[in-house]
C-alpha positions as CSV (number, residue, x, y, z in Angstrom):
1,M,45.0,-50.5,-100.8
2,F,41.9,-48.5,-100.0
3,F,39.6,-51.3,-101.3
4,D,41.5,-54.3,-100.1
5,P,39.3,-57.4,-100.0
6,L,41.5,-58.8,-97.3
7,Y,40.7,-55.9,-95.1
8,L,37.0,-56.4,-95.6
9,I,37.3,-60.2,-94.9
10,L,39.3,-59.6,-91.7
11,V,37.8,-56.5,-90.3
12,G,34.3,-56.7,-91.7
13,P,33.0,-59.2,-89.1
14,T,34.5,-57.2,-86.3
15,M,32.6,-54.1,-87.5
16,L,29.4,-56.2,-87.4
17,L,30.3,-57.3,-83.9
18,A,30.8,-53.6,-82.8
19,L,27.4,-52.6,-84.4
20,W,25.7,-55.5,-82.6
21,A,27.3,-54.5,-79.3
22,Q,26.1,-50.9,-79.7
23,M,22.6,-52.0,-80.5
24,R,22.6,-54.3,-77.5
25,V,23.6,-51.4,-75.2
26,K,20.9,-49.2,-76.5
27,S,18.3,-51.9,-76.2
28,A,19.3,-52.9,-72.7
29,F,19.5,-49.2,-71.5
30,G,16.2,-48.4,-73.2
31,K,14.4,-51.2,-71.5
32,W,15.9,-50.9,-68.0
33,S,15.8,-47.1,-68.0
34,Q,12.1,-47.4,-68.0
35,V,12.1,-49.6,-64.8
36,A,12.4,-47.7,-61.5
37,G,14.4,-49.3,-58.8
38,S,12.4,-50.1,-55.7
39,S,14.9,-48.1,-53.5
40,R,13.9,-45.0,-55.5
41,M,17.5,-43.8,-55.4
42,S,18.9,-41.7,-58.3
43,G,22.0,-42.8,-60.0
44,A,23.9,-40.0,-58.2
45,E,22.6,-41.1,-54.9
46,A,23.4,-44.8,-55.5
47,A,27.0,-43.9,-56.5
48,Q,27.4,-41.7,-53.5
49,R,26.3,-44.5,-51.2
50,M,28.8,-46.8,-52.8
51,L,31.6,-44.2,-52.4
52,S,30.6,-43.4,-48.8
53,A,30.5,-47.1,-47.9
54,A,34.1,-47.5,-49.1
55,G,35.2,-44.5,-47.1
56,I,35.9,-42.3,-50.2
57,T,35.2,-38.7,-49.4
58,D,37.3,-36.8,-51.9
59,V,35.4,-37.8,-55.1
60,K,32.8,-35.3,-56.3
61,I,29.8,-36.5,-58.3
62,E,28.6,-34.0,-60.9
63,P,26.3,-34.0,-64.0
64,V,27.7,-33.9,-67.5
65,Q,26.0,-33.4,-70.8
66,G,25.6,-36.1,-73.4
67,F,24.0,-39.5,-73.9
68,L,25.8,-42.2,-71.8
69,S,28.8,-39.9,-71.4
70,D,29.3,-41.2,-67.9
71,H,32.9,-41.5,-66.8
72,Y,35.3,-41.2,-63.8
73,D,38.1,-38.7,-64.1
74,P,41.0,-39.9,-61.9
75,R,43.0,-36.7,-62.3
76,A,40.2,-34.4,-61.1
77,K,38.6,-37.1,-58.9
78,R,35.3,-36.4,-60.5
79,L,32.6,-38.9,-61.2
80,R,30.6,-37.4,-64.1
81,L,27.1,-38.8,-64.9
82,S,24.9,-38.0,-67.9
83,P,21.5,-36.5,-67.3
84,G,19.7,-39.9,-67.9
85,V,21.9,-41.4,-65.1
86,Y,22.5,-38.6,-62.7
87,Q,18.8,-37.8,-62.0
88,S,17.1,-41.0,-62.9
89,N,16.0,-43.6,-60.3
90,S,15.9,-46.4,-62.9
91,V,17.6,-49.7,-62.6
92,A,19.9,-48.8,-65.6
93,A,20.9,-45.5,-64.0
94,M,21.9,-47.1,-60.7
95,G,23.9,-49.8,-62.5
96,I,25.8,-47.3,-64.7
97,A,26.4,-44.9,-61.9
98,C,27.8,-47.6,-59.6
99,H,29.9,-48.9,-62.4
100,E,31.6,-45.5,-62.6
101,A,31.9,-45.5,-58.8
102,G,33.6,-48.8,-59.2
103,H,36.4,-47.0,-61.1
104,A,36.7,-44.6,-58.2
105,L,37.1,-47.6,-55.8
106,Q,39.8,-49.0,-58.1
107,H,41.6,-45.7,-58.0
108,A,41.4,-45.4,-54.2
109,N,42.6,-49.0,-53.8
110,G,45.5,-48.7,-56.2
111,Y,44.0,-51.3,-58.7
112,A,47.1,-52.1,-60.8
113,P,45.4,-52.4,-64.3
114,L,43.7,-49.0,-63.8
115,A,47.0,-47.4,-62.8
116,L,48.7,-49.0,-65.8
117,R,45.9,-47.8,-68.2
118,N,46.2,-44.2,-66.8
119,A,49.9,-44.3,-67.3
120,I,49.8,-45.2,-70.9
121,V,47.0,-42.8,-71.9
122,P,49.4,-40.2,-73.4
123,V,51.2,-42.9,-75.4
124,A,47.8,-44.3,-76.7
125,Q,46.6,-40.8,-77.6
126,I,49.7,-40.1,-79.6
127,G,49.4,-43.5,-81.3
128,S,45.8,-42.7,-82.2
129,W,46.9,-39.4,-83.9
130,L,49.9,-40.8,-85.8
131,A,49.2,-44.4,-86.5
132,W,46.8,-44.2,-89.5
133,P,48.6,-41.3,-91.3
134,M,52.0,-43.1,-90.9
135,I,50.7,-46.5,-91.9
136,F,48.8,-45.4,-95.0
137,G,51.4,-42.8,-95.9
138,G,54.1,-45.4,-95.7
139,M,52.2,-47.9,-97.8
140,L,51.2,-45.3,-100.4
141,L,54.7,-44.0,-100.7
142,Q,56.3,-47.4,-100.3
143,M,58.2,-46.3,-97.2
144,Q,58.4,-49.5,-95.2
145,N,60.0,-47.9,-92.1
146,L,57.4,-45.2,-91.9
147,A,54.6,-47.8,-92.1
148,L,56.3,-49.9,-89.4
149,L,56.5,-46.9,-87.1
150,G,52.8,-46.5,-87.7
151,V,52.2,-50.1,-86.7
152,I,54.2,-49.6,-83.5
153,A,52.0,-46.5,-82.7
154,F,48.9,-48.5,-83.5
155,S,50.1,-51.3,-81.2
156,A,50.1,-48.8,-78.3
157,M,46.4,-48.3,-79.0
158,V,45.9,-52.1,-79.0
159,V,47.7,-52.5,-75.6
160,F,45.4,-49.8,-74.2
161,Q,42.3,-51.6,-75.4
162,L,43.6,-54.9,-73.9
163,I,44.3,-53.3,-70.5
164,T,40.9,-51.6,-70.6
165,L,39.1,-55.0,-70.6
166,P,39.9,-56.1,-67.0
167,V,39.4,-52.5,-65.7
168,E,35.9,-52.4,-67.1
169,F,34.9,-55.9,-66.1
170,D,36.2,-55.3,-62.6
171,A,34.3,-52.1,-62.2
172,S,31.1,-53.8,-63.3
173,N,31.7,-56.7,-60.8
174,R,32.3,-54.2,-58.0
175,A,29.0,-52.4,-58.9
176,K,27.0,-55.6,-59.0
177,A,28.3,-56.7,-55.7
178,Q,27.9,-53.4,-53.9
179,L,24.4,-52.8,-55.2
180,K,23.3,-56.0,-53.4
181,T,25.5,-55.6,-50.3
182,L,24.3,-52.0,-49.7
183,G,20.7,-52.8,-50.3
184,I,20.3,-50.5,-53.2
185,L,18.7,-53.3,-55.2
186,H,15.9,-55.2,-53.6
187,S,15.1,-58.0,-56.0
188,N,16.6,-60.5,-58.4
189,E,14.8,-58.8,-61.2
190,E,16.6,-55.6,-60.5
191,S,19.9,-57.4,-60.3
192,K,19.1,-59.0,-63.6
193,G,18.5,-55.6,-65.2
194,V,21.8,-54.2,-63.9
195,S,23.6,-57.2,-65.3
196,A,21.9,-56.8,-68.7
197,V,23.0,-53.2,-69.0
198,L,26.5,-53.6,-67.7
199,D,27.2,-56.8,-69.6
200,A,26.0,-55.1,-72.8
201,A,28.3,-52.2,-72.2
202,A,31.2,-54.6,-71.6
203,M,30.6,-56.1,-75.0
204,T,31.4,-52.8,-76.6
205,Y,34.8,-52.9,-75.1
206,V,35.3,-56.5,-76.2
207,A,34.2,-55.5,-79.8
208,A,36.6,-52.5,-79.8
209,T,39.5,-54.7,-78.7
210,V,38.8,-57.5,-81.2
211,T,38.5,-54.9,-84.0
212,A,41.9,-53.3,-83.0
213,L,43.6,-56.7,-82.8
214,V,42.3,-57.7,-86.2
215,Q,43.3,-54.4,-87.8
216,L,46.8,-54.9,-86.3
217,L,46.9,-58.4,-87.8
218,Y,45.9,-56.9,-91.2
219,F,48.7,-54.3,-91.1
220,A,51.2,-57.0,-90.1
221,L,50.2,-59.2,-93.0
222,R,50.2,-56.4,-95.6
223,L,53.7,-55.2,-94.4
224,G,55.1,-58.7,-94.6
225,L,55.6,-59.0,-90.8
226,L,53.8,-62.3,-90.7
227,G,54.5,-63.6,-94.2
228,R,55.1,-62.5,-97.7
229,R,52.8,-60.1,-99.5
230,D,51.5,-61.4,-102.9
């Protein structure tokens, strides 16, 4: 079970996809973090301009430690930016900061996929804690019902990943549009750089979703949900 060739055949390519996506993000960020935007605005300033233009005054922008640890916290209404984004005036920093500001705009506008994702966060978290122990415990002990419960818990994680895709793509689209509309970017080359960074980041979510779907397929096959096990 722990060295199942079928698992390697199914999941192996998705792991390579995830590795490629991570390398692409680091490459794009590394390149465009060295290119200063002509507006000379920091990531925090660009995000603030985007929030202000949307009439959002109750979201605070603050620094957070970590590499590319940028995120928007809808419960605290905090937009947290990593040091390489908060202070930097690079094209990459402005793109990432405004992507996170895009999530704040989604929240303020009641964007349905974001609301749905936030609603199922607790279920997805419980699923991430319980799924693997239940699945492997059930398979090892030949307790079919326990393994099936694990698959159900894992399915909650898959649903979360699927909902995350439109949320992330929409936030990036909002960022790209506002960076141009608000005059934060002044050239097509800068827009190209933002797109390179945000598109690379989006691929990490695609890779994670594909991996989760294929893992779910594997468990379904091994538990006989999609056919007999040999």
